[in-house]
C-alpha positions as CSV (number, residue, x, y, z in Angstrom):
1,M,-12.1,-0.4,16.8
2,T,-10.1,0.5,19.9
3,H,-7.0,-1.5,19.4
4,I,-3.8,-1.6,17.2
5,V,-2.5,-4.9,15.9
6,V,1.2,-5.3,15.2
7,G,3.0,-8.3,13.7
8,V,6.0,-9.6,15.7
9,D,8.5,-12.2,14.5
10,G,11.7,-11.5,16.3
11,S,13.2,-9.4,13.5
12,E,14.6,-5.9,14.0
13,T,11.9,-4.2,11.9
14,A,9.2,-6.0,13.8
15,G,10.7,-4.7,17.0
16,S,10.6,-1.2,15.6
17,A,7.0,-1.7,14.5
18,L,6.0,-2.7,18.0
19,Q,7.7,0.3,19.5
20,W,6.0,2.6,17.0
21,A,2.6,0.9,17.6
22,L,2.9,1.3,21.4
23,R,3.7,5.0,21.0
24,E,0.8,5.4,18.6
25,A,-1.6,3.5,21.0
26,T,-0.6,5.8,23.9
27,L,-1.4,8.9,21.8
28,R,-4.8,7.4,20.7
29,Q,-5.6,5.8,24.1
30,Q,-5.9,2.5,22.5
31,S,-4.6,-1.0,23.3
32,V,-1.9,-3.0,21.4
33,V,-2.2,-6.6,20.4
34,A,1.1,-8.2,19.3
35,V,0.6,-11.2,17.0
36,L,3.0,-14.0,16.3
37,A,2.1,-16.4,13.5
38,W,3.7,-19.9,13.8
39,G,3.5,-23.3,12.3
40,F,5.3,-26.6,12.4
41,L,7.6,-25.4,9.6
42,D,7.6,-21.8,10.8
43,Q,9.1,-22.0,14.2
44,H,10.1,-19.1,16.4
45,H,12.4,-19.3,19.4
46,P,13.7,-16.8,21.9
47,I,17.2,-17.7,20.7
48,A,17.3,-17.5,16.9
49,T,20.0,-20.2,16.7
50,E,17.9,-22.9,18.3
51,P,17.5,-26.0,16.0
52,F,14.3,-27.3,14.5
53,D,12.1,-28.8,17.1
54,P,9.8,-31.7,16.0
55,S,7.7,-31.2,19.1
56,Y,7.2,-27.5,18.6
57,G,3.8,-26.3,19.7
58,E,1.7,-23.3,20.9
59,A,3.5,-23.1,24.2
60,D,6.8,-22.6,22.4
61,A,5.3,-19.9,20.3
62,V,3.9,-18.1,23.4
63,A,7.4,-18.2,25.0
64,A,9.0,-16.8,21.8
65,L,6.4,-14.0,21.6
66,D,6.9,-13.1,25.2
67,A,10.7,-12.9,24.6
68,F,10.3,-10.7,21.5
69,V,8.0,-8.3,23.2
70,V,10.2,-7.9,26.3
71,Q,13.3,-7.4,24.0
72,A,11.5,-4.7,22.0
73,V,9.5,-2.7,24.6
74,G,10.3,-4.2,28.0
75,A,8.3,-6.5,30.3
76,A,6.1,-3.8,31.8
77,A,4.7,-2.6,28.4
78,P,0.9,-2.9,28.2
79,V,0.9,-5.3,25.2
80,E,-1.6,-8.1,24.7
81,R,0.0,-11.1,23.2
82,R,-1.6,-13.5,20.8
83,V,-0.1,-16.5,18.8
84,V,-1.9,-17.8,15.8
85,C,-1.1,-21.1,14.0
86,E,-1.4,-19.7,10.4
87,L,0.5,-18.2,7.6
88,P,1.8,-14.7,8.8
89,A,-0.1,-12.5,6.4
90,Q,-3.3,-14.4,6.8
91,A,-3.0,-14.3,10.6
92,L,-2.5,-10.6,10.7
93,L,-5.3,-9.9,8.3
94,E,-7.7,-12.0,10.3
95,V,-6.8,-10.5,13.7
96,S,-6.8,-6.9,12.4
97,A,-10.2,-7.3,10.7
98,D,-11.8,-5.1,13.4
99,A,-8.7,-3.1,14.4
100,A,-8.1,0.6,14.2
101,L,-4.7,0.1,12.7
102,L,-2.4,-2.7,11.6
103,V,1.3,-2.2,12.0
104,V,4.0,-4.3,10.3
105,G,7.7,-4.1,9.8
106,A,8.9,-3.4,6.3
107,R,10.8,-6.6,6.1
108,G,10.8,-9.4,8.6
109,L,12.7,-12.6,8.9
110,G,13.4,-14.8,5.9
111,G,13.2,-12.0,3.3
112,F,15.8,-11.4,0.6
113,R,18.3,-8.9,1.8
114,G,17.8,-6.5,-1.0
115,L,14.0,-6.2,-0.8
116,L,12.6,-3.0,0.8
117,L,9.3,-4.7,1.6
118,G,9.0,-8.3,2.6
119,S,6.3,-10.7,1.4
120,V,4.2,-10.4,4.5
121,S,4.2,-6.6,4.4
122,Q,3.4,-6.8,0.7
123,Q,0.4,-9.1,1.2
124,T,-1.0,-7.2,4.1
125,L,-0.5,-3.9,2.3
126,H,-2.6,-5.2,-0.6
127,H,-5.4,-6.8,1.4
128,A,-5.8,-5.0,4.8
129,T,-9.3,-3.7,5.4
130,C,-8.1,-1.2,8.1
131,P,-5.3,1.4,7.8
132,I,-1.9,-0.2,7.7
133,A,1.4,1.3,8.9
134,I,4.7,0.1,7.3
135,V,7.6,0.8,9.7
136,R,11.3,0.4,8.9
137,S,13.9,-0.1,11.6
138,D,15.7,3.2,10.6
139,G,12.4,5.2,10.5
140,A,10.9,4.6,13.9
141,A,12.9,6.9,16.0
142,R,12.1,10.6,16.6
143,S,14.4,13.4,17.9
144,E,13.0,14.9,21.0
145,G,12.0,18.5,21.1
146,L,11.2,18.9,17.4
147,M,7.7,19.3,16.0
148,E,6.7,16.3,14.0
149,R,5.8,16.6,10.3
150,I,3.2,14.5,8.5
151,V,2.9,14.4,4.7
152,V,-0.3,13.3,3.0
153,G,-0.7,12.8,-0.7
154,I,-4.1,13.5,-2.4
155,D,-5.4,13.2,-5.9
156,G,-9.1,14.1,-5.7
157,S,-10.3,10.5,-5.2
158,Q,-12.6,9.4,-2.3
159,T,-9.8,7.2,-0.9
160,A,-7.4,10.1,-0.9
161,R,-10.0,12.2,1.0
162,R,-10.2,9.4,3.6
163,A,-6.4,9.5,3.9
164,L,-6.5,13.2,4.3
165,R,-9.1,12.9,7.1
166,W,-6.9,10.2,8.8
167,A,-3.8,12.4,8.5
168,I,-5.6,15.4,10.0
169,K,-6.7,13.4,13.0
170,E,-3.2,12.0,13.4
171,A,-1.6,15.5,13.2
172,R,-4.0,16.6,16.0
173,V,-3.0,13.9,18.4
174,R,0.7,14.3,17.7
175,G,0.7,18.1,17.7
176,A,2.4,17.8,14.3
177,S,2.5,20.0,11.2
178,L,0.6,18.7,8.2
179,E,1.6,19.1,4.5
180,V,-0.9,18.2,1.9
181,V,0.7,17.3,-1.4
182,H,-1.0,17.2,-4.8
183,S,0.9,16.6,-8.0
184,W,0.0,17.5,-11.5
185,H,1.4,17.2,-15.0
186,V,0.9,18.5,-18.5
187,P,-1.0,15.8,-20.5
188,Y,0.7,14.4,-23.5
189,V,-0.3,16.2,-26.7
190,G,0.9,14.9,-30.1
191,G,-0.2,14.8,-33.7
192,Y,-2.3,17.0,-35.9
193,P,-3.7,19.5,-35.2
194,Y,-2.0,20.0,-31.8
195,A,1.6,19.4,-32.6
196,G,2.3,22.8,-33.9
197,A,0.0,24.8,-31.6
198,A,1.2,26.8,-28.7
199,F,0.3,25.0,-25.5
200,D,-0.5,26.7,-22.2
201,P,-0.1,24.6,-19.1
202,A,-1.7,27.3,-16.9
203,P,-5.3,25.8,-17.0
204,F,-4.0,22.4,-15.9
205,E,-2.1,24.0,-13.0
206,A,-5.2,26.0,-12.0
207,A,-7.3,22.9,-12.1
208,A,-4.8,21.1,-9.9
209,R,-4.8,24.0,-7.4
210,Q,-8.5,23.8,-7.3
211,T,-8.4,20.1,-6.5
212,L,-6.0,20.7,-3.7
213,D,-8.0,23.6,-2.2
214,V,-11.3,21.8,-2.5
215,A,-9.9,18.8,-0.7
216,V,-8.4,20.7,2.2
217,D,-11.2,23.2,2.5
218,G,-13.7,20.3,2.7
219,E,-12.2,18.9,5.9
220,D,-12.3,20.1,9.5
221,T,-8.7,21.3,10.1
222,S,-9.4,22.9,13.5
223,G,-7.2,21.9,16.4
224,L,-4.0,21.6,14.3
225,A,-0.8,23.0,15.8
226,E,-0.6,25.2,12.7
227,P,-2.5,25.6,9.5
228,A,-2.1,22.8,7.0
229,Q,0.4,23.6,4.2
230,R,-0.7,23.0,0.6
231,L,2.0,21.8,-1.8
232,L,1.3,21.7,-5.5
233,V,4.1,19.9,-7.3
234,M,4.5,19.3,-11.1
235,G,5.6,15.8,-11.8
236,S,4.7,12.2,-10.9
237,A,2.7,11.6,-7.8
238,A,5.1,9.1,-6.2
239,Q,8.2,11.3,-6.8
240,A,6.4,14.4,-5.5
241,I,5.4,12.7,-2.2
242,L,8.8,11.0,-1.7
243,E,10.6,14.4,-2.2
244,S,8.2,16.1,0.2
245,A,8.5,13.3,2.7
246,K,12.3,13.7,3.2
247,G,12.8,14.4,6.8
248,A,9.1,13.7,7.6
249,D,7.9,11.6,10.5
250,L,5.0,10.0,8.7
251,V,3.5,9.7,5.2
252,V,-0.2,9.0,4.6
253,M,-1.8,7.9,1.4
254,G,-4.9,6.2,0.1
255,S,-4.5,2.7,-1.2
256,R,-5.7,3.4,-4.7
257,G,-6.5,6.8,-6.2
258,L,-7.6,8.0,-9.6
259,G,-6.4,6.4,-12.8
260,G,-5.9,2.9,-11.5
261,F,-7.5,-0.2,-13.0
262,K,-10.7,-0.9,-11.1
263,G,-9.6,-4.3,-9.9
264,L,-6.3,-3.2,-8.4
265,L,-6.1,-3.2,-4.6
266,L,-3.1,-0.8,-4.5
267,G,-2.2,2.1,-6.9
268,S,1.2,2.4,-8.4
269,A,2.0,5.7,-6.7
270,T,1.0,4.2,-3.3
271,H,3.1,1.1,-3.9
272,Q,6.2,3.2,-4.9
273,V,5.9,5.4,-1.8
274,A,5.5,2.3,0.5
275,Q,8.5,0.8,-1.1
276,H,10.9,3.8,-1.0
277,A,9.8,6.1,1.8
278,T,12.4,6.2,4.6
279,C,9.8,7.1,7.3
280,P,6.7,5.1,8.4
281,V,4.0,5.0,5.8
282,V,0.2,4.6,6.6
283,I,-2.0,3.4,3.8
284,V,-5.7,4.0,4.2
285,P,-8.0,1.6,2.3
286,P,-11.2,2.5,0.5
287,E,-14.4,2.5,2.6
288,T,-16.1,-0.9,2.5
């Protein structure tokens, strides 16, 4: 797994995703594969206003992909280019099956304007077998000279631990600070005989603190620019991570943590963060 796959379709967010993927590949010393999915009814042209072409074929898709890559990162960028005659999500999932990372724009061409995540990013987010990065056009840039900040959410699950491990490695290669966030809440108590009893939330907070400490202490955090910060927040997991992620450069989460239905591919907190975070989000899937 020495390459990063990125979906390209000529949209602004896809261009941002390619820029982000190229920077990531440089840090990791990996290669980048730009993928354009096409079909007879899903044509891409270097000039968006070109009319439907009944003779459209692979050569036209190759020309479009070349134009999109040059527009986003320049002609000299070390980007392998691959066109696939397939539905976009399926094409990306197939090409990224053995990749280190899949990168997609939050919303590509053809999506409803009000949606935060397009259908392709939604489908890949639910079914990718490698870590997947969701990049927005307004969240790809970074101010020079400032230390980057990575936020990772954990909940004690094995998938969350994989996400923490991924975030630690990422913080090392970026020279970034790392914030590990764990949320907790007081369980609902109602009815006899508890309704009239005094309730002490301290044990629940202490248990949450232990979960956070065990997770961080169980990983090798050597080589970080500074010690990992541990943030214990009372409230919903999604809200805690979104609040902590304000001004961050990257958010990392596991695809499904504790409390989800067994058949679900993506937990509700992860889905909310992917929908609403303003910076790039990396979702780490369970080990297969």
